[in-house]
KOLMI-905485 format. One record per residue (C-alpha): residue number from 1; residue in three letters; x, y, z. Coordinates in Angstrom, 3 decimals, decimal comma. Layout:
N
{NUM; Ala; {X; Y; Z}}
...
//
This chain:
196
{1; Met; {64,978; -7,356; -67,554}}
{2; Pro; {63,999; -5,905; -70,909}}
{3; Phe; {64,192; -7,772; -74,085}}
{4; Val; {68,093; -7,884; -75,413}}
{5; Lys; {67,712; -6,091; -79,130}}
{6; Asp; {71,110; -8,274; -79,791}}
{7; Pro; {70,754; -9,051; -83,875}}
{8; Cys; {72,781; -12,390; -83,166}}
{9; Gly; {70,576; -13,537; -80,570}}
{10; Ile; {67,250; -12,295; -82,422}}
{11; Ala; {68,322; -14,174; -85,304}}
{12; Cys; {69,052; -17,342; -82,885}}
{13; Leu; {65,701; -17,162; -81,278}}
{14; Ile; {64,123; -17,164; -85,317}}
{15; Val; {66,285; -20,202; -86,038}}
{16; Thr; {65,345; -22,305; -82,402}}
{17; Tyr; {61,627; -21,417; -83,260}}
{18; Met; {61,466; -22,008; -87,037}}
{19; Ala; {63,211; -25,425; -86,076}}
{20; Ile; {61,076; -26,254; -83,916}}
{21; Ile; {58,102; -26,107; -85,493}}
{22; Tyr; {59,822; -27,807; -88,935}}
{23; Ala; {60,764; -30,636; -86,034}}
{24; Asp; {56,814; -30,881; -84,856}}
{25; Tyr; {55,913; -30,809; -88,560}}
{26; Val; {58,068; -33,711; -89,654}}
{27; Val; {57,852; -35,812; -86,451}}
{28; Ile; {53,657; -35,457; -86,487}}
{29; Lys; {53,569; -35,427; -90,759}}
{30; Trp; {55,603; -38,275; -91,606}}
{31; Ile; {56,987; -40,470; -88,670}}
{32; Ile; {53,682; -40,201; -86,424}}
{33; Leu; {51,034; -40,385; -89,511}}
{34; Gln; {52,726; -42,383; -91,761}}
{35; Ser; {53,884; -45,313; -89,428}}
{36; Leu; {50,730; -45,346; -87,120}}
{37; Gln; {47,996; -44,969; -89,940}}
{38; Asn; {44,571; -45,700; -89,069}}
{39; Ser; {45,558; -47,022; -85,315}}
{40; Phe; {44,401; -45,751; -82,269}}
{41; Trp; {47,870; -44,824; -81,066}}
{42; Ala; {48,204; -41,785; -83,766}}
{43; Pro; {46,168; -39,200; -82,110}}
{44; Ile; {48,054; -40,362; -78,725}}
{45; His; {51,115; -39,767; -79,983}}
{46; Val; {50,679; -36,514; -81,604}}
{47; Ile; {49,076; -35,134; -78,504}}
{48; Leu; {51,879; -36,891; -76,271}}
{49; Phe; {54,452; -34,836; -78,372}}
{50; Asn; {52,495; -31,480; -78,787}}
{51; Thr; {52,481; -31,664; -75,459}}
{52; Ile; {56,132; -31,821; -74,844}}
{53; Val; {57,081; -29,680; -77,734}}
{54; Phe; {54,768; -26,565; -76,020}}
{55; Leu; {56,525; -27,665; -72,866}}
{56; Leu; {59,711; -26,959; -74,330}}
{57; Ala; {58,761; -24,045; -76,375}}
{58; Met; {57,293; -22,562; -72,587}}
{59; Ser; {60,726; -23,473; -71,111}}
{60; His; {62,515; -21,472; -73,440}}
{61; Leu; {60,791; -18,524; -73,366}}
{62; Arg; {60,589; -18,334; -69,435}}
{63; Ala; {64,621; -18,859; -69,972}}
{64; Val; {64,541; -15,885; -72,487}}
{65; Phe; {61,981; -13,552; -70,323}}
{66; Ser; {63,248; -14,331; -67,034}}
{67; Asp; {65,516; -12,060; -65,028}}
{68; Pro; {69,479; -13,553; -64,831}}
{69; Gly; {69,275; -11,855; -61,636}}
{70; Thr; {70,507; -8,095; -63,192}}
{71; Val; {72,417; -5,462; -60,956}}
{72; Pro; {69,802; -2,873; -60,306}}
{73; Leu; {70,756; 0,826; -61,910}}
{74; Pro; {71,016; 2,978; -59,069}}
{75; Gln; {68,456; 6,064; -58,921}}
{76; Ser; {70,702; 8,860; -59,505}}
{77; Arg; {74,126; 9,020; -60,911}}
{78; Leu; {76,681; 8,893; -57,785}}
{79; Asp; {80,575; 9,851; -57,711}}
{80; Phe; {82,944; 7,270; -57,549}}
{81; Ser; {85,917; 9,173; -58,453}}
{82; Asp; {87,312; 7,646; -54,663}}
{83; Ile; {86,271; 4,531; -55,405}}
{84; His; {88,173; 4,068; -58,857}}
{85; Thr; {91,849; 5,556; -57,315}}
{86; Thr; {91,346; 2,874; -54,867}}
{87; Glu; {93,969; 0,475; -54,971}}
{88; Lys; {92,987; -3,294; -56,207}}
{89; Gly; {95,156; -4,609; -53,144}}
{90; Glu; {93,075; -2,660; -50,885}}
{91; Met; {89,989; -4,485; -52,025}}
{92; Glu; {89,205; -7,843; -50,595}}
{93; Lys; {87,613; -10,325; -53,080}}
{94; Glu; {83,994; -10,695; -50,730}}
{95; Glu; {83,414; -6,996; -50,709}}
{96; Trp; {80,975; -4,831; -53,222}}
{97; Thr; {82,783; -3,124; -56,249}}
{98; Val; {81,944; -0,414; -58,648}}
{99; Cys; {81,135; -1,518; -62,443}}
{100; Thr; {83,496; 1,051; -64,229}}
{101; Arg; {81,010; 0,349; -67,518}}
{102; Cys; {77,462; 0,898; -65,916}}
{103; Glu; {78,691; 2,616; -62,679}}
{104; Thr; {76,505; 0,869; -60,345}}
{105; Phe; {77,816; -1,268; -56,831}}
{106; Arg; {77,828; -4,672; -57,628}}
{107; Pro; {78,104; -7,834; -55,145}}
{108; Pro; {80,857; -9,955; -55,292}}
{109; Arg; {81,110; -12,329; -58,359}}
{110; Ala; {78,830; -10,178; -60,637}}
{111; His; {80,204; -9,073; -63,789}}
{112; His; {79,113; -6,669; -66,934}}
{113; Cys; {77,828; -8,154; -69,535}}
{114; Arg; {78,587; -6,088; -72,648}}
{115; Ile; {75,867; -7,106; -74,772}}
{116; Cys; {72,868; -6,764; -72,067}}
{117; Lys; {74,990; -3,531; -70,915}}
{118; Arg; {74,165; -4,782; -67,563}}
{119; Cys; {75,886; -6,254; -64,482}}
{120; Ile; {74,686; -9,980; -63,709}}
{121; Lys; {75,046; -11,602; -60,061}}
{122; Arg; {77,269; -14,966; -60,568}}
{123; Tyr; {77,528; -14,370; -64,498}}
{124; Asp; {78,659; -17,083; -65,922}}
{125; His; {78,000; -16,087; -70,389}}
{126; His; {75,720; -14,348; -72,670}}
{127; Cys; {74,006; -16,991; -74,671}}
{128; Pro; {72,239; -16,070; -78,084}}
{129; Trp; {70,198; -18,762; -78,072}}
{130; Ile; {67,729; -17,497; -74,987}}
{131; Asn; {69,487; -13,814; -75,956}}
{132; Ser; {69,825; -13,388; -72,417}}
{133; Cys; {72,515; -13,546; -69,733}}
{134; Val; {73,164; -17,376; -67,981}}
{135; Ser; {73,667; -17,098; -63,935}}
{136; Tyr; {74,282; -19,276; -61,349}}
{137; Lys; {71,136; -17,735; -60,395}}
{138; Glu; {68,766; -20,428; -58,302}}
{139; Asp; {65,597; -20,625; -59,884}}
{140; Pro; {63,098; -22,655; -58,355}}
{141; Gly; {61,068; -23,113; -61,535}}
{142; Glu; {64,013; -25,459; -63,218}}
{143; Val; {63,062; -28,777; -63,766}}
{144; Asn; {65,739; -30,469; -60,850}}
{145; Asn; {63,928; -28,242; -58,826}}
{146; Asn; {60,428; -29,285; -59,125}}
{147; Pro; {59,785; -32,860; -58,767}}
{148; Lys; {55,983; -33,277; -60,507}}
{149; Leu; {57,425; -31,362; -63,644}}
{150; His; {61,115; -33,523; -63,349}}
{151; Gln; {58,434; -36,680; -63,035}}
{152; Ile; {56,529; -35,989; -65,818}}
{153; Val; {59,555; -35,342; -68,566}}
{154; Asp; {61,275; -38,538; -67,151}}
{155; Thr; {58,257; -40,244; -67,911}}
{156; Ser; {58,038; -38,906; -71,331}}
{157; Asp; {61,507; -39,458; -72,084}}
{158; Lys; {61,267; -43,256; -71,179}}
{159; Thr; {57,659; -43,793; -73,026}}
{160; Phe; {59,558; -42,616; -76,545}}
{161; Ala; {62,531; -44,067; -75,701}}
{162; Thr; {61,103; -47,184; -75,190}}
{163; Lys; {58,571; -46,829; -78,454}}
{164; Ile; {61,754; -46,185; -80,309}}
{165; Ala; {63,260; -49,267; -79,332}}
{166; Phe; {60,668; -51,387; -80,331}}
{167; Ala; {60,385; -49,605; -83,126}}
{168; Thr; {64,151; -50,286; -83,821}}
{169; Leu; {63,643; -53,470; -83,041}}
{170; Glu; {60,925; -54,532; -85,089}}
{171; Glu; {62,521; -52,986; -88,338}}
{172; Tyr; {65,864; -54,814; -87,520}}
{173; Glu; {63,423; -57,885; -87,311}}
{174; Val; {62,220; -57,274; -90,909}}
{175; Phe; {65,430; -56,052; -92,140}}
{176; Glu; {66,757; -59,099; -90,987}}
{177; Glu; {64,479; -61,338; -92,661}}
{178; Leu; {64,087; -59,830; -96,028}}
{179; Tyr; {68,236; -60,017; -95,849}}
{180; Ser; {68,315; -63,375; -95,238}}
{181; Arg; {65,613; -64,038; -98,244}}
{182; Glu; {67,802; -62,354; -100,253}}
{183; Leu; {71,135; -64,288; -99,054}}
{184; Asn; {69,045; -67,526; -100,004}}
{185; Glu; {67,712; -66,467; -103,001}}
{186; Gln; {71,729; -65,465; -103,827}}
{187; Asp; {72,892; -69,143; -102,546}}
{188; Asp; {70,014; -70,798; -104,781}}
{189; Glu; {71,218; -68,925; -107,786}}
{190; Glu; {75,087; -69,845; -107,556}}
{191; Ser; {74,178; -73,249; -106,898}}
{192; Asp; {72,212; -73,507; -109,814}}
{193; Thr; {74,774; -72,151; -111,800}}
{194; Asp; {77,176; -74,742; -110,378}}
{195; Asp; {75,148; -77,399; -111,016}}
{196; Asp; {75,098; -76,479; -114,920}}
//
């Protein structure tokens, strides 16, 4: 399926990749390099994070450029006048129908997308964030259907979650210590004023 020239979809793609680039910059420059300065772990975290960003971008691009299940257009225009006049009650739900917009035979549960101007098998909706249609097409490249990729993503998620949990716990302990010192100083000041 060719690239859809929908202005909203193109704007959403631009915003998506600007957000990814900005998030990559912030995480590397202001989080990883600032918190792990002069550490052996900083380059490892940068490489790991950029690997995940790369996989994210590749997955998104695959969703953008993959065929959602487009019904092929006929080679020549056919006369569908006799089919258009058929009563709806005569046609069963599991029969192929003719699309009134693109005038092509379409399988059961296929619907016409007004933005792509094509019929899509098992059509769900048109997503502006991938500038393409979303359907229930079985894709062997999905994370859930690829055990190795699923394992890599799952492991990296757990690694980052653990790192965030430990960093948060460490920051909480520092905060608790500073706060308890401040409370002790306030108590000492109050006791000094009470003695006067």
